[in-house]
C-alpha positions as CSV (number, residue, x, y, z in Angstrom):
1,M,67.7,-31.6,90.4
2,A,65.7,-30.8,87.9
3,K,63.6,-27.2,88.1
4,A,59.7,-28.6,88.9
5,P,57.0,-27.0,86.2
6,R,54.9,-23.7,87.5
7,Y,51.7,-25.1,88.8
8,E,49.1,-22.2,88.0
9,G,46.0,-21.1,90.1
10,L,46.2,-22.8,92.9
11,E,45.0,-21.5,96.2
12,R,43.9,-23.0,99.4
13,D,40.0,-22.8,98.3
14,T,40.9,-24.6,94.8
15,S,39.6,-27.9,94.8
16,L,41.5,-31.5,95.2
17,K,40.3,-32.0,91.1
18,E,41.1,-28.5,89.9
19,A,44.4,-29.0,91.8
20,A,44.8,-32.7,90.2
21,R,44.5,-30.9,86.4
22,A,46.8,-27.9,87.7
23,V,49.9,-30.2,88.8
24,L,49.2,-33.2,86.5
25,G,49.0,-31.5,83.0
26,P,52.2,-30.0,83.6
27,L,53.7,-32.9,84.7
28,L,52.9,-34.9,81.9
29,A,54.0,-32.2,79.2
30,A,57.4,-32.0,81.1
31,V,58.0,-36.1,80.6
32,L,57.2,-35.6,76.6
33,Q,58.9,-32.5,76.2
34,E,62.5,-34.3,77.1
35,A,61.5,-37.5,74.9
36,P,63.0,-36.7,72.0
37,A,66.4,-35.8,73.2
38,V,66.4,-39.0,75.9
39,L,65.9,-41.3,72.8
40,R,68.8,-39.9,70.7
41,G,70.9,-41.5,73.7
42,D,73.4,-38.8,73.7
43,D,71.7,-35.9,76.4
44,V,72.0,-36.8,79.4
45,E,70.7,-33.9,80.9
46,A,67.5,-34.4,79.2
47,T,67.5,-38.3,81.0
48,H,68.1,-36.7,84.2
49,N,65.2,-34.1,83.9
50,M,62.6,-37.0,82.2
51,R,63.3,-39.1,85.2
52,V,62.9,-36.6,87.8
53,A,59.7,-35.9,86.2
54,L,58.2,-39.0,86.0
55,R,58.7,-39.6,89.5
56,R,56.7,-35.8,90.5
57,L,54.4,-37.8,87.8
58,R,54.0,-40.8,90.0
59,V,53.9,-39.0,93.0
60,A,51.4,-36.8,91.6
61,L,48.8,-39.6,90.5
62,A,49.3,-41.4,94.2
63,T,48.4,-37.8,95.6
64,F,45.6,-37.3,93.9
65,R,44.3,-40.6,93.7
66,D,41.1,-40.1,95.2
67,C,40.1,-37.5,92.1
68,F,40.4,-40.9,89.6
69,P,38.5,-44.2,88.8
70,K,40.9,-46.5,90.9
71,K,41.3,-49.4,88.0
72,R,42.4,-46.8,85.7
73,L,44.7,-45.2,88.3
74,R,46.3,-48.3,89.2
75,E,46.9,-48.7,85.2
76,Q,48.7,-45.7,84.5
77,L,51.0,-46.4,87.8
78,R,51.9,-49.4,86.7
79,T,52.9,-48.0,83.1
80,T,55.0,-45.2,84.2
81,K,56.5,-47.4,87.0
82,R,57.9,-49.7,84.4
83,I,59.0,-46.6,82.2
84,G,60.9,-44.9,85.1
85,R,62.6,-48.3,85.9
86,K,63.9,-48.9,82.6
87,L,65.1,-44.8,82.4
88,G,66.3,-45.3,86.3
89,E,69.0,-47.7,84.7
90,V,70.2,-44.9,81.7
91,R,70.4,-42.4,84.1
92,D,72.1,-44.5,86.7
93,A,74.5,-45.8,83.9
94,D,75.6,-41.7,83.2
95,V,76.3,-41.1,86.9
96,H,78.8,-44.2,87.4
97,L,80.1,-43.6,83.7
98,A,80.6,-39.7,84.9
99,A,82.5,-41.4,87.4
100,L,84.4,-44.1,86.2
101,R,85.8,-41.1,83.6
102,T,87.1,-40.1,86.6
103,A,88.6,-42.9,88.1
104,L,90.4,-43.4,84.8
105,G,92.3,-40.1,84.6
106,S,93.9,-40.9,88.0
107,A,94.4,-44.4,88.1
108,T,97.6,-46.1,88.5
109,S,99.6,-48.2,85.8
110,D,98.1,-51.1,88.1
111,E,94.8,-50.0,88.1
112,H,93.8,-48.7,84.5
113,A,92.8,-52.1,83.0
114,G,90.1,-52.9,85.5
115,V,88.5,-49.2,85.1
116,A,88.9,-49.1,81.7
117,H,87.1,-52.6,81.8
118,A,84.2,-51.3,83.7
119,L,84.1,-48.6,81.9
120,E,83.7,-50.2,78.3
121,K,80.6,-52.7,80.2
122,L,79.0,-50.1,81.6
123,A,78.9,-48.2,78.1
124,A,77.8,-51.4,77.0
125,G,74.6,-51.8,79.4
126,R,73.8,-48.2,79.0
127,R,73.4,-48.6,75.4
128,E,70.9,-52.1,76.2
129,A,69.3,-50.3,78.7
130,L,68.4,-47.1,76.2
131,A,66.5,-49.6,73.7
132,A,64.6,-51.3,76.8
133,F,63.8,-47.9,77.4
134,A,62.6,-47.1,74.2
135,I,60.4,-49.8,74.0
136,E,58.8,-49.7,77.2
137,L,58.2,-45.6,75.7
138,S,56.5,-46.7,72.7
139,Q,54.0,-48.3,74.5
140,F,53.2,-45.7,76.6
141,D,49.4,-44.7,76.5
142,R,50.2,-40.7,76.3
143,A,46.3,-39.8,75.1
144,G,45.1,-42.0,77.7
145,L,46.3,-40.6,80.7
146,A,46.1,-36.9,79.1
147,E,42.4,-38.0,79.1
148,L,42.6,-39.5,82.6
149,I,43.7,-36.2,84.0
150,E,40.5,-34.3,82.2
151,S,38.2,-36.6,83.2
152,D,35.4,-35.9,85.6
153,G,35.8,-39.4,86.6
154,K,35.6,-38.9,90.8
155,A,34.6,-36.0,92.0
156,A,37.1,-34.8,94.6
157,E,35.3,-31.0,95.7
158,A,37.1,-31.0,99.3
159,P,39.3,-27.7,98.9
160,L,43.3,-27.4,99.6
161,R,43.1,-26.1,103.0
162,S,40.8,-29.0,104.5
163,V,43.2,-31.8,102.6
164,L,46.5,-30.5,103.0
165,P,47.0,-31.1,106.5
166,R,46.2,-34.3,106.1
167,I,48.5,-34.8,103.4
168,L,51.9,-33.4,104.5
169,R,51.5,-34.5,108.0
170,R,51.1,-38.3,106.7
171,R,54.1,-37.8,104.4
172,L,56.5,-36.3,107.4
173,R,55.2,-39.1,109.9
174,R,55.8,-41.7,107.3
175,L,59.6,-40.3,106.7
176,L,60.5,-39.4,110.7
177,E,59.7,-43.5,110.8
178,E,61.8,-44.7,108.3
179,A,64.0,-42.3,109.2
180,E,64.7,-44.3,112.8
181,D,65.1,-47.5,110.8
182,A,67.7,-46.1,108.0
183,R,69.7,-44.2,110.7
184,E,70.5,-47.3,113.0
185,S,71.1,-49.6,110.4
186,G,72.7,-47.9,107.7
187,A,71.4,-50.4,105.3
188,P,70.6,-49.8,101.5
189,S,66.8,-51.1,101.8
190,D,66.2,-48.6,104.7
191,L,67.7,-45.8,103.2
192,H,66.0,-46.7,99.6
193,A,62.6,-46.1,101.9
194,L,63.7,-43.2,103.3
195,R,64.6,-41.7,100.5
196,I,61.3,-42.8,98.3
197,E,59.3,-40.7,101.4
198,G,61.2,-37.7,101.2
199,K,60.9,-37.4,97.4
200,H,57.0,-37.5,98.4
201,L,56.9,-35.0,100.8
202,R,59.3,-32.8,99.1
203,Y,57.0,-33.4,95.4
204,N,54.0,-32.4,98.1
205,L,55.4,-29.0,98.7
206,E,56.5,-28.4,95.5
207,F,53.1,-29.1,94.0
208,F,51.2,-27.1,96.4
209,R,53.9,-24.6,97.1
210,E,51.5,-21.4,96.0
211,P,49.0,-22.2,98.9
212,L,51.8,-23.2,101.4
213,G,53.1,-19.6,100.7
214,P,57.1,-18.8,101.2
215,A,57.0,-20.6,104.8
216,S,57.4,-24.0,102.4
217,A,60.8,-22.7,101.6
218,D,62.9,-23.9,104.5
219,A,61.4,-27.5,104.2
220,L,62.3,-27.8,100.4
221,T,65.3,-26.8,101.2
222,L,66.3,-29.3,104.1
223,L,64.3,-31.7,102.0
224,A,66.6,-31.2,99.2
225,H,69.3,-31.2,101.2
226,L,68.1,-35.0,102.5
227,Q,67.8,-35.9,99.0
228,E,71.1,-35.1,97.9
229,R,72.9,-37.1,100.2
230,L,70.6,-40.3,100.3
231,G,71.0,-39.8,96.7
232,T,75.0,-40.0,96.6
233,I,74.6,-43.4,99.3
234,A,72.4,-44.8,96.5
235,D,75.0,-44.2,93.9
236,L,77.5,-45.6,95.5
237,D,75.7,-48.9,96.8
238,A,75.2,-48.9,93.2
239,F,78.3,-48.8,92.4
240,E,79.8,-51.4,95.0
241,R,77.2,-53.8,93.5
242,Y,78.9,-53.2,90.3
243,Y,82.2,-53.7,91.3
244,R,81.1,-56.9,93.0
245,G,79.5,-58.4,90.1
246,L,82.5,-57.7,87.5
247,L,84.8,-59.2,90.1
248,E,83.2,-62.3,90.1
249,G,83.8,-62.9,86.7
250,V,88.0,-62.7,86.8
251,A,89.9,-64.6,87.9
252,G,92.3,-63.1,91.1
253,D,95.6,-62.7,89.1
254,D,93.7,-60.9,85.8
255,P,95.5,-57.5,85.1
256,R,91.7,-55.9,85.4
257,A,91.2,-57.2,89.0
258,A,93.3,-54.9,91.0
259,G,91.4,-51.7,89.3
260,L,88.0,-53.4,90.3
261,R,89.5,-54.0,93.5
262,A,90.2,-50.3,94.1
263,R,87.1,-48.8,93.1
264,L,85.2,-51.1,95.1
265,T,87.4,-50.4,98.4
266,A,86.9,-46.4,97.4
267,A,83.0,-46.7,97.1
268,R,82.8,-48.5,100.4
269,R,85.1,-45.7,101.9
270,E,82.6,-43.4,100.3
271,R,80.1,-44.6,101.4
272,E,81.1,-44.3,105.3
273,R,82.0,-41.3,105.0
274,A,78.5,-40.3,103.4
275,L,76.5,-42.1,106.1
276,D,78.0,-40.9,108.8
277,T,78.0,-37.3,107.7
278,L,74.0,-38.0,107.4
279,R,73.9,-39.2,110.8
280,H,75.7,-36.5,112.6
281,R,74.1,-33.8,110.8
282,W,70.0,-35.5,111.6
283,L,71.0,-35.6,115.2
284,K,73.7,-33.0,116.2
285,A,72.8,-30.5,114.2
286,Q,71.0,-27.7,116.4
287,P,68.5,-27.4,116.1
288,P,68.2,-31.0,115.1
289,Y,67.3,-32.2,111.3
290,P,63.5,-33.5,112.3
291,E,62.4,-30.8,115.0
292,R,63.4,-28.2,112.0
293,L,61.8,-30.1,109.4
294,T,58.8,-30.6,111.8
295,A,58.4,-26.5,112.2
296,S,58.6,-25.6,108.8
297,I,55.7,-28.2,107.7
298,S,54.1,-27.1,110.8
299,A,54.4,-23.1,109.4
300,S,53.9,-24.1,106.1
301,L,50.4,-25.6,106.7
302,A,49.7,-22.5,109.1
303,S,49.8,-20.7,105.6
304,L,46.3,-22.7,104.9
305,S,44.6,-20.7,108.1
306,P,42.1,-17.7,107.4
307,S,43.4,-15.7,109.6
308,S,46.7,-16.0,107.0
309,A,45.0,-14.2,104.7
310,S,44.7,-11.3,106.8
């Protein structure tokens, strides 16, 4: 995952508004820094880094919503979501293209035509996605967001030590609630909801790592592992949808069909293994994942108490 920027000067008594500036400024800079390389079209790493920076930026805007006028905040949330969605299509294509290039190298003679067809179509789709992203980015009001970050619009003077427990406990509660549905159903929609909550909690821990202190490291590690496994499953779900769509456009005796069916079967099998692993580690690890994550969040919040400063 792309490395988070440094958020300087955050302490337990920093106000929420001051924290908003300290977090949002570097995140906006991180987004804009990657844009030229992304638009050149050949920098996979820059695309990944910018996508993650946009995700962090949207989570930060939501976290600090009490600091800004609601209307202007909603506009920026909608804008950054649209840009992130377009860039996500480019990044998803990069991930799938890498997998297909590996598959092409090991494909049998019967499968080769289908895998090559999938590669060709996906490469064309990436070019279209990049063009759509460039259009969306050109309409981004960067100056407006920078002005919003620096504005004094809506005061939020509460210190972090008083607001972080509410923020992090709410995020933890939502994650654990989503996890129950996702673990039972294994449905893509439930797993996606869990992944979103995991990102919200993880990014908030990153934003406030300095005032939370070293105790937050265990929670960040746990959430990174969860996000990695959920991301793998999400990629496989996307692969499966892609192969099903391509198969709908070819006849059963088409030379490309065998390769497409092989990739579809492989994606389904790999997803089953990934989901089984996730379920096992969620409850059967010792201590179980929910207990360990809850304990690590509690330890992080304990760092905010006055006695921890002594």
